[in-house]
Legacy VTK file of the C-alpha trace (Angstrom):
# vtk DataFile Version 3.0
C-alpha trace
ASCII
DATASET POLYDATA
POINTS 379 float
0.123 0.074 0.205
1.567 3.192 -1.004
2.801 5.760 1.744
0.439 8.657 2.606
1.297 12.170 1.362
0.237 13.533 4.923
0.056 12.001 8.134
-1.436 13.800 11.239
-1.218 11.546 14.522
-1.746 14.100 17.363
1.599 14.137 19.585
3.906 16.666 19.041
3.253 20.456 19.363
4.265 23.965 20.162
2.598 27.289 20.130
0.779 27.803 17.159
2.001 24.440 15.320
0.944 20.866 15.514
3.273 18.602 13.952
2.578 15.930 11.306
4.436 12.571 10.773
4.673 13.257 7.168
5.657 14.801 5.139
9.159 15.107 7.162
10.119 18.558 5.830
7.374 20.069 7.644
4.922 21.299 4.821
1.979 19.084 6.611
2.511 20.871 9.986
-0.879 22.480 11.244
-0.803 26.155 11.500
-2.892 26.558 14.971
-4.641 29.553 16.549
-6.793 30.349 18.868
-6.654 33.945 20.709
-7.368 32.868 24.310
-7.085 30.542 26.937
-9.223 27.179 26.810
-9.443 23.808 28.844
-8.529 20.174 27.977
-8.527 16.829 29.695
-4.899 16.440 30.361
-3.147 12.675 30.410
-3.800 12.551 33.936
-7.785 12.856 33.332
-7.810 16.186 35.011
-9.409 19.298 33.574
-6.835 22.026 32.733
-6.531 25.398 31.185
-4.008 25.705 28.422
-2.403 28.922 27.172
-3.423 31.084 24.075
-2.571 29.590 20.934
-1.668 26.333 22.296
-3.039 23.446 20.558
-5.367 21.359 22.994
-4.299 17.382 22.973
-7.550 16.315 24.524
-7.204 12.718 26.548
-11.081 12.662 27.542
-11.743 9.564 25.307
-8.626 7.317 26.491
-5.143 6.973 26.586
-4.439 8.497 22.951
-5.062 12.163 22.713
-7.126 13.782 20.120
-6.707 17.330 18.688
-9.522 19.083 20.016
-11.001 21.909 17.632
-13.659 24.226 18.770
-15.919 27.520 17.747
-16.406 30.222 19.692
-18.530 29.829 22.837
-19.694 31.964 25.850
-20.647 30.263 29.415
-23.733 32.430 30.724
-23.276 31.060 34.268
-21.469 33.811 35.945
-20.194 31.628 38.977
-19.485 27.960 37.422
-18.768 26.468 40.993
-20.869 28.442 43.177
-24.486 29.110 44.078
-26.605 32.254 44.864
-29.600 30.954 46.612
-30.418 27.844 48.365
-33.955 26.289 49.226
-34.491 23.058 51.475
-30.792 22.185 51.305
-27.691 22.232 53.178
-25.124 23.775 50.484
-21.475 23.227 50.996
-18.856 25.130 49.014
-15.462 23.667 48.167
-16.568 20.497 49.693
-14.419 18.196 47.617
-12.035 17.527 44.752
-13.455 18.446 41.503
-12.478 17.244 37.864
-9.712 19.875 37.701
-8.131 18.247 40.599
-8.542 21.040 43.217
-11.061 21.245 46.241
-13.700 23.451 44.517
-16.909 21.246 43.721
-19.953 22.129 45.862
-22.294 19.806 47.889
-25.904 19.703 48.174
-27.494 17.425 50.976
-31.142 17.475 50.916
-32.722 18.106 54.253
-36.591 17.532 53.057
-38.136 14.043 52.583
-37.855 12.724 48.958
-41.705 13.874 48.082
-40.773 17.398 48.777
-37.198 17.297 47.198
-34.725 20.029 48.525
-33.760 22.562 46.085
-30.695 24.899 44.813
-29.887 27.486 42.172
-26.552 27.401 40.755
-27.585 30.809 39.164
-30.646 32.851 39.816
-32.535 35.687 38.383
-29.648 36.562 35.703
-30.724 38.192 32.884
-29.143 37.333 29.184
-29.778 37.820 25.849
-30.925 34.573 23.801
-31.561 34.235 20.255
-34.812 33.309 19.173
-35.469 29.719 17.956
-32.153 28.765 18.975
-30.809 25.719 21.085
-28.866 26.253 24.336
-27.568 23.750 26.536
-26.591 23.486 30.557
-24.074 21.393 31.060
-22.687 20.334 34.433
-20.517 17.520 36.290
-22.360 15.484 39.177
-20.922 13.093 41.497
-23.156 10.757 44.004
-21.947 10.864 47.522
-24.827 9.569 49.926
-28.234 8.133 48.838
-29.362 7.186 45.212
-27.917 9.845 43.067
-31.340 10.945 41.683
-31.747 14.511 40.976
-33.151 16.815 38.353
-31.733 19.596 36.442
-33.740 22.354 34.864
-33.742 25.785 33.308
-36.485 28.327 34.295
-37.553 31.732 33.888
-39.403 33.705 36.290
-42.812 32.447 35.163
-42.254 28.971 33.623
-39.954 25.877 33.227
-38.134 25.954 30.148
-36.575 22.504 30.585
-36.307 19.967 33.008
-34.593 16.417 33.079
-33.928 13.928 35.663
-30.364 11.918 35.998
-28.902 9.509 38.757
-25.283 10.360 39.500
-22.706 7.673 40.158
-19.780 7.471 42.105
-17.808 8.816 39.353
-17.491 12.279 37.910
-19.728 12.312 34.973
-21.109 15.325 32.881
-24.630 15.893 32.132
-26.375 18.386 29.644
-30.079 19.405 29.174
-30.735 21.318 25.808
-33.690 23.493 25.223
-35.026 25.726 22.204
-35.857 29.405 22.796
-39.296 30.524 21.544
-39.850 32.575 18.343
-39.429 36.310 19.408
-38.270 35.864 22.925
-34.726 37.048 22.883
-34.236 38.492 26.541
-35.545 36.466 29.482
-34.483 36.023 33.467
-33.360 32.504 33.833
-32.066 30.222 36.641
-30.302 27.025 36.490
-31.801 24.780 39.235
-30.686 21.356 40.929
-33.168 19.522 42.887
-31.905 16.360 44.991
-34.674 13.670 45.254
-33.869 11.856 48.521
-33.881 12.988 52.241
-30.286 13.690 53.486
-28.891 12.549 49.880
-25.613 14.207 48.981
-24.699 15.107 45.450
-21.597 17.023 44.548
-21.475 19.364 41.414
-18.813 21.241 39.400
-18.587 23.207 36.068
-22.074 24.501 35.484
-22.084 26.042 32.216
-24.942 27.309 29.940
-24.311 28.224 26.353
-25.642 28.745 22.681
-25.850 25.208 20.745
-24.361 22.150 21.965
-22.020 21.377 24.982
-18.690 22.416 24.480
-15.381 22.105 26.784
-15.553 23.721 30.237
-15.317 27.483 30.307
-14.734 28.204 34.057
-16.334 31.599 35.511
-15.614 33.193 38.849
-17.941 36.451 38.976
-19.156 36.824 35.148
-19.608 35.400 31.865
-16.842 34.374 29.910
-15.946 32.966 26.622
-13.633 30.940 24.765
-12.261 32.211 21.107
-12.621 30.204 18.152
-9.989 27.844 17.150
-8.902 27.045 13.491
-6.004 25.243 11.651
-4.604 24.988 8.211
-1.836 23.529 6.346
-0.303 23.392 2.538
1.483 20.302 1.382
1.451 21.353 -2.309
4.966 20.582 -2.926
4.304 17.111 -2.733
3.932 14.701 -5.825
0.119 14.795 -6.907
-2.050 13.119 -9.392
-4.695 15.317 -10.899
-8.235 14.711 -9.306
-7.541 11.894 -7.445
-6.884 11.452 -3.732
-7.864 9.228 -0.604
-8.775 10.338 2.843
-8.842 8.428 6.032
-9.665 10.181 9.025
-10.408 8.945 12.632
-12.322 11.440 14.540
-14.921 12.262 17.112
-17.748 14.115 15.891
-19.049 16.170 19.102
-22.535 17.380 17.477
-23.694 20.515 15.499
-26.228 22.945 16.173
-26.542 24.433 12.462
-27.328 22.817 9.363
-24.347 22.494 7.000
-21.544 23.325 9.511
-18.463 21.764 8.375
-16.100 19.582 10.367
-12.935 19.602 8.134
-12.461 21.047 4.584
-9.911 19.502 1.901
-8.862 21.842 -1.012
-6.466 22.475 -3.801
-6.700 26.242 -3.381
-9.574 26.539 -5.671
-11.805 23.379 -5.501
-12.578 21.706 -2.140
-14.520 19.168 -0.282
-16.137 19.573 2.843
-17.271 17.020 5.473
-20.342 18.750 7.027
-23.266 18.099 9.424
-26.774 18.816 8.561
-30.105 17.490 10.306
-29.551 16.040 14.030
-26.735 13.517 13.859
-26.472 13.331 9.897
-23.265 13.950 8.004
-22.477 14.435 4.210
-19.526 15.402 1.643
-20.300 18.449 -0.346
-17.727 20.202 -2.457
-17.106 23.116 -5.105
-19.085 22.376 -8.433
-20.234 19.072 -7.302
-23.708 17.884 -6.833
-25.718 19.884 -4.459
-27.473 17.151 -2.758
-23.865 15.951 -1.461
-22.205 12.671 -2.010
-23.448 10.163 0.244
-26.405 8.429 -0.645
-29.424 8.964 2.114
-26.349 10.337 4.419
-24.085 9.051 7.309
-25.390 8.862 10.736
-22.581 9.735 13.422
-23.446 9.831 17.183
-21.576 12.701 19.071
-19.084 11.345 21.152
-18.208 8.181 19.422
-14.959 6.916 17.756
-15.297 6.875 13.804
-13.225 6.006 11.172
-14.348 7.376 7.434
-12.565 7.264 4.111
-13.524 8.730 0.739
-11.482 7.799 -2.172
-12.000 9.215 -5.762
-10.776 9.195 -9.369
-11.803 12.175 -11.859
-15.094 10.350 -12.433
-15.768 7.804 -9.576
-16.068 8.370 -5.674
-15.910 5.390 -3.033
-16.802 6.019 0.647
-16.434 3.650 3.909
-17.509 3.774 7.287
-15.963 2.060 10.059
-15.224 -0.883 7.630
-18.573 -0.798 5.881
-19.539 0.609 2.480
-21.459 3.209 2.151
-23.464 4.219 -1.068
-22.425 7.304 -2.889
-23.737 9.349 -5.703
-21.678 10.162 -8.936
-19.391 13.450 -8.142
-20.208 16.097 -10.766
-17.537 18.928 -11.373
-13.942 18.869 -10.577
-12.618 17.030 -7.455
-9.726 18.589 -6.124
-6.009 17.177 -5.750
-5.871 17.812 -1.871
-2.721 19.885 -1.116
-4.775 21.444 1.916
-6.368 20.655 5.123
-8.290 23.388 7.080
-10.744 23.594 9.852
-11.995 27.514 9.462
-13.029 30.007 12.078
-16.672 30.439 10.670
-19.416 28.023 10.263
-17.341 25.288 11.783
-18.601 22.476 14.367
-16.540 21.188 17.132
-14.302 17.785 16.217
-11.646 15.475 17.783
-9.061 14.353 15.368
-7.319 11.150 16.364
-5.500 10.352 12.996
-5.753 11.912 9.499
-4.126 10.723 6.407
-4.018 11.693 2.775
-3.043 9.338 -0.026
-2.651 10.485 -3.371
-4.338 7.572 -5.424
-7.684 5.962 -5.860
-8.073 2.772 -3.621
-10.210 0.000 -3.970
-13.545 -0.601 -1.886
-11.754 -3.400 -0.382
-8.977 -1.110 0.320
-10.855 1.766 2.085
-13.070 -0.751 4.106
-9.812 -2.537 5.422
-8.211 1.106 6.457
-11.933 2.228 8.414
-12.054 -1.065 10.389
-11.982 -0.064 14.091
LINES 1 380
379 0 1 2 3 4 5 6 7 8 9 10 11 12 13 14 15 16 17 18 19 20 21 22 23 24 25 26 27 28 29 30 31 32 33 34 35 36 37 38 39 40 41 42 43 44 45 46 47 48 49 50 51 52 53 54 55 56 57 58 59 60 61 62 63 64 65 66 67 68 69 70 71 72 73 74 75 76 77 78 79 80 81 82 83 84 85 86 87 88 89 90 91 92 93 94 95 96 97 98 99 100 101 102 103 104 105 106 107 108 109 110 111 112 113 114 115 116 117 118 119 120 121 122 123 124 125 126 127 128 129 130 131 132 133 134 135 136 137 138 139 140 141 142 143 144 145 146 147 148 149 150 151 152 153 154 155 156 157 158 159 160 161 162 163 164 165 166 167 168 169 170 171 172 173 174 175 176 177 178 179 180 181 182 183 184 185 186 187 188 189 190 191 192 193 194 195 196 197 198 199 200 201 202 203 204 205 206 207 208 209 210 211 212 213 214 215 216 217 218 219 220 221 222 223 224 225 226 227 228 229 230 231 232 233 234 235 236 237 238 239 240 241 242 243 244 245 246 247 248 249 250 251 252 253 254 255 256 257 258 259 260 261 262 263 264 265 266 267 268 269 270 271 272 273 274 275 276 277 278 279 280 281 282 283 284 285 286 287 288 289 290 291 292 293 294 295 296 297 298 299 300 301 302 303 304 305 306 307 308 309 310 311 312 313 314 315 316 317 318 319 320 321 322 323 324 325 326 327 328 329 330 331 332 333 334 335 336 337 338 339 340 341 342 343 344 345 346 347 348 349 350 351 352 353 354 355 356 357 358 359 360 361 362 363 364 365 366 367 368 369 370 371 372 373 374 375 376 377 378
């Protein structure tokens, strides 16, 4: 099997650079940008902040790191590890070691019987501007200490419940999410983030409360006001490598983190003029689109990828044919129309981008058989 013209396995990095294995002259290295600090899960399993323009090699999915790339996001919770009002509970701040390895998790102990349910506000009566008809997500970490671990989390206004869900915390820290969609014409309202413990004398730990537009992204800690994380992007150019016109095979091992808006791309592959884009649309469906290609996309019926799961995909093409594979299985494709690019650039742009974790990326300058790409995508 031919040697890839580009191989990027997240491992070596420095400020503004992620090193690729091939090509060896550095042409395939990714130029990285993020104009702010951000958090990651380090190799010890702890959440930590990394400095401006430092790529995030994230270990939240196992012992091998992934390159975490996310769009801009803002945490609308002003104190992510504190509370502002308590009802029917005993709350202890800085009660236990949190997922960031410090003593800053807070504890809720219910002092009512389960039928009454003690309550806690992580944020109370805060006014924020919300886009209408838009998805927002409340996320937080929880861990059970005493009792059955059952609790509810909800977003409400001063007059009604927006969304409420029930959970059962375990003896390990886990992240939970509650998503809701704002009404048409409703752009500003007072909101609360409330947790209720459902067992008398039950104790549950909480950490890292976050409310943001779209899907849940990596933790954005707050102390006394809303905070934002800047958008990340990368690009590279290995156009000096030997090429065969309109012929390439891409193999991508990655974790899609979901998307909030149709046709937001995960990655873009280009020759500087024409391009192919792996994009998300409608729930958890993905497709391949490109410059001058059929407008309906090139995967017949789309590809379903669950957020948070490891996937390997490959698409291989000649000037007239396209083959696609996902996790070792053949995916039907439509016939491409137009000029497919000879890939010399891989990009994740700031605008209209969805979050992604890249575990392995390879580009071959050849058209492979369906059997070959099925083998390459077998997990």
